[in-house]
py3Dmol code that shows the C-alpha trace and the ligand (Angstrom):
import py3Dmol

protein = """\
ATOM      1  CA  UNK A   1       0.000   0.000   0.000  1.00  0.00           C
ATOM      2  CA  UNK A   2       1.508   3.353  -0.968  1.00  0.00           C
ATOM      3  CA  UNK A   3       2.121   5.880   1.786  1.00  0.00           C
ATOM      4  CA  UNK A   4       0.094   9.035   1.150  1.00  0.00           C
ATOM      5  CA  UNK A   5       0.964  11.716   0.447  1.00  0.00           C
ATOM      6  CA  UNK A   6       3.974  10.388  -1.415  1.00  0.00           C
ATOM      7  CA  UNK A   7       7.421  11.490  -0.352  1.00  0.00           C
ATOM      8  CA  UNK A   8       8.078  13.180  -3.693  1.00  0.00           C
ATOM      9  CA  UNK A   9       5.003  15.356  -3.240  1.00  0.00           C
ATOM     10  CA  UNK A  10       6.146  16.262   0.271  1.00  0.00           C
ATOM     11  CA  UNK A  11       9.651  17.138  -0.898  1.00  0.00           C
ATOM     12  CA  UNK A  12       8.258  19.291  -3.689  1.00  0.00           C
ATOM     13  CA  UNK A  13       6.049  21.106  -1.214  1.00  0.00           C
ATOM     14  CA  UNK A  14       9.019  21.575   1.110  1.00  0.00           C
ATOM     15  CA  UNK A  15      11.147  23.016  -1.688  1.00  0.00           C
ATOM     16  CA  UNK A  16       8.514  25.736  -2.078  1.00  0.00           C
ATOM     17  CA  UNK A  17       8.075  26.215   1.697  1.00  0.00           C
ATOM     18  CA  UNK A  18      11.480  25.487   3.250  1.00  0.00           C
ATOM     19  CA  UNK A  19      10.501  27.112   6.554  1.00  0.00           C
ATOM     20  CA  UNK A  20       7.493  24.863   7.113  1.00  0.00           C
ATOM     21  CA  UNK A  21       8.899  22.925  10.031  1.00  0.00           C
ATOM     22  CA  UNK A  22       6.123  20.318  10.432  1.00  0.00           C
ATOM     23  CA  UNK A  23       6.343  19.583   6.724  1.00  0.00           C
ATOM     24  CA  UNK A  24      10.113  19.131   6.975  1.00  0.00           C
ATOM     25  CA  UNK A  25       9.696  16.749   9.900  1.00  0.00           C
ATOM     26  CA  UNK A  26       7.024  14.727   8.107  1.00  0.00           C
ATOM     27  CA  UNK A  27       9.168  14.435   4.988  1.00  0.00           C
ATOM     28  CA  UNK A  28      12.150  13.346   7.060  1.00  0.00           C
ATOM     29  CA  UNK A  29      10.106  10.740   8.953  1.00  0.00           C
ATOM     30  CA  UNK A  30       8.776   9.362   5.717  1.00  0.00           C
ATOM     31  CA  UNK A  31      12.254   9.186   4.170  1.00  0.00           C
ATOM     32  CA  UNK A  32      13.487   7.303   7.243  1.00  0.00           C
ATOM     33  CA  UNK A  33      10.629   4.807   6.947  1.00  0.00           C
ATOM     34  CA  UNK A  34      11.493   4.308   3.314  1.00  0.00           C
ATOM     35  CA  UNK A  35      15.084   3.551   4.273  1.00  0.00           C
ATOM     36  CA  UNK A  36      16.399   6.814   2.769  1.00  0.00           C
ATOM     37  CA  UNK A  37      18.301   7.578   5.952  1.00  0.00           C
ATOM     38  CA  UNK A  38      20.905   9.987   4.641  1.00  0.00           C
ATOM     39  CA  UNK A  39      18.261  12.168   3.031  1.00  0.00           C
ATOM     40  CA  UNK A  40      16.159  12.012   6.186  1.00  0.00           C
ATOM     41  CA  UNK A  41      19.184  13.148   8.191  1.00  0.00           C
ATOM     42  CA  UNK A  42      20.118  15.913   5.770  1.00  0.00           C
ATOM     43  CA  UNK A  43      16.650  17.445   5.857  1.00  0.00           C
ATOM     44  CA  UNK A  44      17.077  18.062   9.590  1.00  0.00           C
ATOM     45  CA  UNK A  45      20.810  18.698   9.865  1.00  0.00           C
ATOM     46  CA  UNK A  46      20.936  22.439   9.395  1.00  0.00           C
ATOM     47  CA  UNK A  47      17.621  23.214  11.057  1.00  0.00           C
ATOM     48  CA  UNK A  48      17.594  21.150  14.247  1.00  0.00           C
ATOM     49  CA  UNK A  49      20.287  20.802  16.880  1.00  0.00           C
ATOM     50  CA  UNK A  50      21.056  17.173  17.602  1.00  0.00           C
ATOM     51  CA  UNK A  51      20.736  16.799  21.379  1.00  0.00           C
ATOM     52  CA  UNK A  52      21.278  13.043  21.465  1.00  0.00           C
ATOM     53  CA  UNK A  53      23.705  12.113  24.224  1.00  0.00           C
ATOM     54  CA  UNK A  54      26.919  10.287  23.393  1.00  0.00           C
ATOM     55  CA  UNK A  55      26.232   6.614  24.021  1.00  0.00           C
ATOM     56  CA  UNK A  56      27.475   3.141  23.302  1.00  0.00           C
ATOM     57  CA  UNK A  57      28.882   0.673  22.689  1.00  0.00           C
ATOM     58  CA  UNK A  58      25.912  -1.714  22.325  1.00  0.00           C
ATOM     59  CA  UNK A  59      24.319   0.291  19.533  1.00  0.00           C
ATOM     60  CA  UNK A  60      26.044   2.810  17.269  1.00  0.00           C
ATOM     61  CA  UNK A  61      26.088   6.225  18.887  1.00  0.00           C
ATOM     62  CA  UNK A  62      23.650   8.780  17.476  1.00  0.00           C
ATOM     63  CA  UNK A  63      25.136  11.917  19.011  1.00  0.00           C
ATOM     64  CA  UNK A  64      26.056  14.920  16.924  1.00  0.00           C
ATOM     65  CA  UNK A  65      29.658  13.787  16.494  1.00  0.00           C
ATOM     66  CA  UNK A  66      29.153  10.061  15.947  1.00  0.00           C
ATOM     67  CA  UNK A  67      25.920   9.740  13.950  1.00  0.00           C
ATOM     68  CA  UNK A  68      26.497   8.056  10.608  1.00  0.00           C
ATOM     69  CA  UNK A  69      23.941   9.467   8.160  1.00  0.00           C
ATOM     70  CA  UNK A  70      23.534   6.260   6.161  1.00  0.00           C
ATOM     71  CA  UNK A  71      23.240   3.976   9.148  1.00  0.00           C
ATOM     72  CA  UNK A  72      19.510   3.512   9.648  1.00  0.00           C
ATOM     73  CA  UNK A  73      19.562  -0.009  11.034  1.00  0.00           C
ATOM     74  CA  UNK A  74      21.540  -1.807  13.680  1.00  0.00           C
ATOM     75  CA  UNK A  75      21.633  -5.225  15.252  1.00  0.00           C
ATOM     76  CA  UNK A  76      22.444  -5.866  18.893  1.00  0.00           C
ATOM     77  CA  UNK A  77      21.594  -8.518  21.471  1.00  0.00           C
ATOM     78  CA  UNK A  78      19.764 -10.568  18.841  1.00  0.00           C
ATOM     79  CA  UNK A  79      17.456  -7.686  18.028  1.00  0.00           C
ATOM     80  CA  UNK A  80      17.067  -5.446  15.013  1.00  0.00           C
ATOM     81  CA  UNK A  81      16.745  -1.723  15.492  1.00  0.00           C
ATOM     82  CA  UNK A  82      15.746   1.148  13.241  1.00  0.00           C
ATOM     83  CA  UNK A  83      16.926   4.715  13.670  1.00  0.00           C
ATOM     84  CA  UNK A  84      14.121   7.130  14.424  1.00  0.00           C
ATOM     85  CA  UNK A  85      13.916  10.648  15.810  1.00  0.00           C
ATOM     86  CA  UNK A  86      11.653  13.139  17.502  1.00  0.00           C
ATOM     87  CA  UNK A  87      11.867  16.929  17.368  1.00  0.00           C
ATOM     88  CA  UNK A  88      10.851  19.710  19.717  1.00  0.00           C
ATOM     89  CA  UNK A  89      11.716  23.411  19.774  1.00  0.00           C
ATOM     90  CA  UNK A  90      14.400  23.240  17.126  1.00  0.00           C
ATOM     91  CA  UNK A  91      16.065  20.187  18.689  1.00  0.00           C
ATOM     92  CA  UNK A  92      16.208  16.634  17.442  1.00  0.00           C
ATOM     93  CA  UNK A  93      16.683  13.495  19.486  1.00  0.00           C
ATOM     94  CA  UNK A  94      17.662  10.341  17.625  1.00  0.00           C
ATOM     95  CA  UNK A  95      17.021   6.904  19.082  1.00  0.00           C
ATOM     96  CA  UNK A  96      17.182   3.246  18.181  1.00  0.00           C
ATOM     97  CA  UNK A  97      13.741   1.652  18.145  1.00  0.00           C
ATOM     98  CA  UNK A  98      13.250  -2.110  18.129  1.00  0.00           C
ATOM     99  CA  UNK A  99      12.269  -2.828  14.550  1.00  0.00           C
ATOM    100  CA  UNK A 100       8.776  -4.081  15.406  1.00  0.00           C
ATOM    101  CA  UNK A 101       8.092  -0.846  17.310  1.00  0.00           C
ATOM    102  CA  UNK A 102       9.885   1.504  14.935  1.00  0.00           C
ATOM    103  CA  UNK A 103       6.720   3.019  13.518  1.00  0.00           C
ATOM    104  CA  UNK A 104       4.639   2.762  16.669  1.00  0.00           C
ATOM    105  CA  UNK A 105       3.254   6.228  17.387  1.00  0.00           C
ATOM    106  CA  UNK A 106       3.165   5.422  21.119  1.00  0.00           C
ATOM    107  CA  UNK A 107       6.928   4.974  21.250  1.00  0.00           C
ATOM    108  CA  UNK A 108       7.551   8.193  19.327  1.00  0.00           C
ATOM    109  CA  UNK A 109       5.188  10.003  21.703  1.00  0.00           C
ATOM    110  CA  UNK A 110       6.986   8.748  24.790  1.00  0.00           C
ATOM    111  CA  UNK A 111      10.436   9.676  23.434  1.00  0.00           C
ATOM    112  CA  UNK A 112       9.011  13.034  22.399  1.00  0.00           C
ATOM    113  CA  UNK A 113       7.708  13.607  25.919  1.00  0.00           C
ATOM    114  CA  UNK A 114      11.186  12.885  27.286  1.00  0.00           C
ATOM    115  CA  UNK A 115      12.723  15.423  24.911  1.00  0.00           C
ATOM    116  CA  UNK A 116      10.122  18.062  25.804  1.00  0.00           C
ATOM    117  CA  UNK A 117      10.712  17.441  29.518  1.00  0.00           C
ATOM    118  CA  UNK A 118      14.431  17.954  29.037  1.00  0.00           C
ATOM    119  CA  UNK A 119      13.824  21.248  27.266  1.00  0.00           C
ATOM    120  CA  UNK A 120      11.304  22.512  29.797  1.00  0.00           C
TER     121      UNK A 120
END
"""
ligand_1 = """\
1
ZN
Zn 28.699 9.836 20.198
"""
view = py3Dmol.view(width=600, height=400)
view.addModel(protein, "pdb")
view.setStyle({"model": 0}, {"cartoon": {"style": "trace"}})
view.addModel(ligand_1, "xyz")
view.setStyle({"model": 1}, {"stick": {}})
view.zoomTo()
view.show()
């Protein structure tokens, strides 16, 4: 089943409205789901400060210095993980989500709440 609206339509819309933050975030989330991780990362890079703490070594670190743009999946402790992110107030927090929960809105909400609490 195709994801609507399509990512190309979103990117076109974003090219016309580069300051539309929610649109930028939606396009980036969709790119990440499609496995286009570098593009997803690049959409956010210059607009959101990466607040992810330096971490490791079980999973690849996602902090500002270590994050590898192309690395959208990881495997650790017999589990597969997908890279996801949440944004709030011009900040982005990247995290590794267990693959089966990667697109669970509940998980994104709870990570988002953590980010908002940190910024409060
Ligand atoms: Zn790091």
